[in-house]
N, C-alpha and C positions, 0 to 999 in steps of 0.2 A: 387455130390449131387446137385439137382436143387436148385437155389437160388431165393429169392423174392427180391423186393426192399422195405423200412420202412414207418410207419404212425405217424403217430404221434397221506323309510316315518306319584259404589255401585249399580253389577246388579243395578238397581236403588234403592236409599233409598226409602223405602216404604212411601206412602203419610201419613200414620199415625204416622210417626216418631215424638217422643216427642221433643218439643223445648228445654227441659232441658237436652237432651242427649248430650254427649260430641262430639265435632267435630271429624270427621274421617280424619286421616292423612295417606296418601299413598305415599310411596317412589317409584319412577320409575327411573330405570337406563337405559339409552339409549346409545348404542355404537356409536362412531363417526368413521365410517369406513375409512375416509380419513387419520386417524392417526394410522393406524394399526401398531402394534409393533410385531416383530418376536419372542420375548421372551414370553414364556407361563409359567404359574405356574405349569401346569401339575396336578392341583387339580381335582380329580374325585369324585363327590358326586352325590347323588340322586339314581335313580333306574328307574323303569318304564317298558314299554313294551320291550320285547326282540327285538333288532333291527335286528340281523343277521337273525332273522326271525320274522318279523312282522307276518309271516305266522304261526309260531307254538305257538304264544301266551304265551311263558314262561314268568315268572316274572323276572325282571332284578335285578342285583346286581352290585354295583360299582366295577370298576377295570377291568383288563384284564382277567376275568374269565368267564366260561360259564354262560350265562344269563345276560351279561352286557346289561344295559338298554338303550333304545332309548332316555329316558329322562336324562340319565347320563350327568352331566354338566362338561364342561371343562372351567375353568375360563380363561379369556383373558385379559391381561393388555392393557393399552393404554388409552389415554384421553377419558373421557366420561362425560356426563351431568347428574347430579343428579337433579331430579325434585320432589318437594314436593307439594302435592295438599291439600288445606284446603278449607272448605266451604266458599263461597264468601260472607262473612258478614263483615261489617266495622271493627268489633273488632278483626278480625282474621289476623294473619300474622305468619311468621316463622323467627326464629333467630338462627344463628349458635352458638354453644357452644364450638366448637373445629373443627379440620380438618378431623376427622374420618367420615365414612359413617353414623354412628348413632349419631354423635355429633351435635344435633340441638334440639330446643324446639319450640313448638307452643305457640303463644301468643293469648289469647282470648278464644279459645275453645268454641265457641257458634254457634248455628244455628239461621237462620232467614228466613223470608218469601222470601227474594231475592234468597236465595240458592235453595229453593224448587219450586219456581214459575216463575223464570225469563227465563227459557229455553223452547223450543217447547215441546209440550206434547208427547214426544217420549221416556219417561222413563229416561230422563237425568236430571242432576242438574248442577248448576253453581259453578265452583271451581276457587279459586285463584291459580295461578301457580307460584311457586318460584323455581329458579334454581341456581346452583353453579357448576363450572367446577371441575372435579376430575381428578387427575393424574393417571399414570400407577400403582402407589402404593395404589390406592384407598384413597388418601388423598386430601383434598380440596386445590386447587391452588389459591383460592380467599377467603378473610377473611369472607365474609358474602354472603347471598343469595340476588339475585335481583328479583324484581317482574316482571313477564312476562305477566301480564294481566290476563284474565279469559278465561275459556273454558267450554262448555257444554258437559258433557259426563256422562256415567254411571260409577259405581265404577271401578277403574283400577284393573286388575288381581293382587292378592297378590304376585304371583310369580315374578312380575315385580319389586319387592322391592329390588332385589339384583343387584350388579354390573353386567355388561354385560357378558354373557357366550355364548358358542357354545355347542350344545348338540351333542351326538353321532348320533342321528337321523338326525340332520341337515347335518352332514358330509356324512352319508351313503346314504341319499336320492340322493345326487349328485354323489357319488362314484359308485353306481350301474350302472348308465348310462355309466360309463367309464370302466367297467369291460371288460377284453379281451374276444374275441370270438375265440375258437380253430379252427384249420384247420387240415386236414388229407390227407394222400395219400393212394391209392390202388395200390398194386404191384402184378404182373409186369405191368398191365395196366387196363383200364376201361372195359376189357373183360376177362372173365375166362371161365372155362369149368366144367361140372359136375364131382364131385369127385376129382377135382384138387385143392389143398390148395391154397388159395389166401391170400396174406399178407396185413395187415393193420397197419398203424402207425400214431399216432397223433403228430401234431406239437404244443407243449405246453411248454411255458416257464414262469417263474415268471415275473410279470410286476408291475411297480410302476407308479401310476398316481397321479397327483397333483389336489387336490380339493380346490377351493377357496370359503371361507365362510366369510362374513363380512370383506373382505379385507385381510384375513389371508390365506396363502397357506399351506395346510395340505397334506403331502405325505401319500398315502394309498397303501400298498403292496397287490397284489393278488397272492397267492401262490397256484399252482395247486395241487389238491388232487386226488380223485377218478375219474377214466376215464371209462366210460361205453359205449359199442358199441351196435348198433342195425344193424343187417345185412339185414334186410328187408324181411326175410323169417320166421319171428317169433322167431328167435334165437338171443342170445346176448352173450357178453363176457365182461371182464374187463381187464384193463391193458393199459399201454402207447404204447406198441409195440416196435419193433426194425426195423429200416429201413434196407433194403437190407439183411434181415435175411434169413438164410438157412431154408429149410423145417424142422420143429420140433425144431428149435433153442430155447434155454431157453429165457423166457420173450417176445418171439414173440407172436403176436396176429394173428392167421390165422384161416380161415374158409373154409370148402369145402361144396359147395351147392349140394343138391341131385337131384334137378330138374333144367332144363333149364328155362330161362325167364329173365325178366328185374327186377332189385331190386334197391331200394333206401337205401343206407348205410348212417348211421349217427353216431355221437359220441357226448357225453355230458361229460363235465368236471366240477367238483365241486371246486370252488376257495375259499380258506380261505382268508378273508380280515383282514388286520392288519393296524390300524390307528397309525401313528407315531407321538406321541405328543411330541413336543420339551420340553426339561427339565422335562420329565415325562416318566413313563413306557408305552410301546406300549399297545394299547387296541385291543385285538383279538376278532373278532366277532365269536360267538359260532356256528352259522349255516352257512355252505358254500353257496356261491352264484353260482347257476348252469348256465352254458352257453352251448348252443348246436351249433355245427358247421352246416353250410349249407350242406344239403344232397348231395351225389354224386350218379349218376346212374352207375350201374354195370350190364352189359349184360353177362349172363351165357349161353354158348352154350353147345353142346353135341358132343363129338368125337365118331365116329363110325368106327369100323374096317371092312374092306372088305377082304375076303379071295379070292385070285385069284389062278388060276392054275399055278403051277410053273413047268417048264420043267425040 
């Protein structure tokens, strides 16, 4: 039997704000990347847009289940700086009441003209900035806050009030660029003939890449799934294929062209991405990431028989 070879991502306080309003206090956690710690909590919270496919727009749910969100947060330990912003008025300050993230109180709680009018007219206000260092356990490593001067800015985003986190979206934005690209072979060669089965086989293996975000290295596994072929003549097939397969062999991907000509053959593989969270359950993306191999040219000729006179 003939054989083949295999294939294989305070807006401003309004100007009419009453002077009797209470001071606004915002907590901002900022990661210190130079102190990255390899131990993670593995805590998954949140939701948001489906990352494995920002394309399909499904709503996210936490954990390693279909619909895991791009906004899903993974808490990361490691020293970070807690910042408290209070309106820049003489009576205002911040005092620690304990070592926890929420263990502090504001002193004064008033507004003043200096807060609303001392910054450029670009929708910002002037804030006192108070800081204290926090350890990997989210406990303060210094007894009290220190004053770090003032800053003009609009209201900080409320989501910045938590200790530093990495989101699934942060990881996948970088992982997509590192996803493997398949290759394939055409057997027996880059030339075939009309009505002669040609064998195709994809070279596809699981691959693990390392993604670095905020100084943390996160392994992401890409596991190949569906393999789809385009033979260049309007027909297609699925399957990994078998290298050096015999004609008609089980699991082989073979195709016989009905017309001579030049054809571009391609293969697309859907990879499932799995984020390996240290000290936590892996997070599996619900939508495969598709990668297409560089096309290969196949020339199909035609064999003609000639009857000659035989003595």
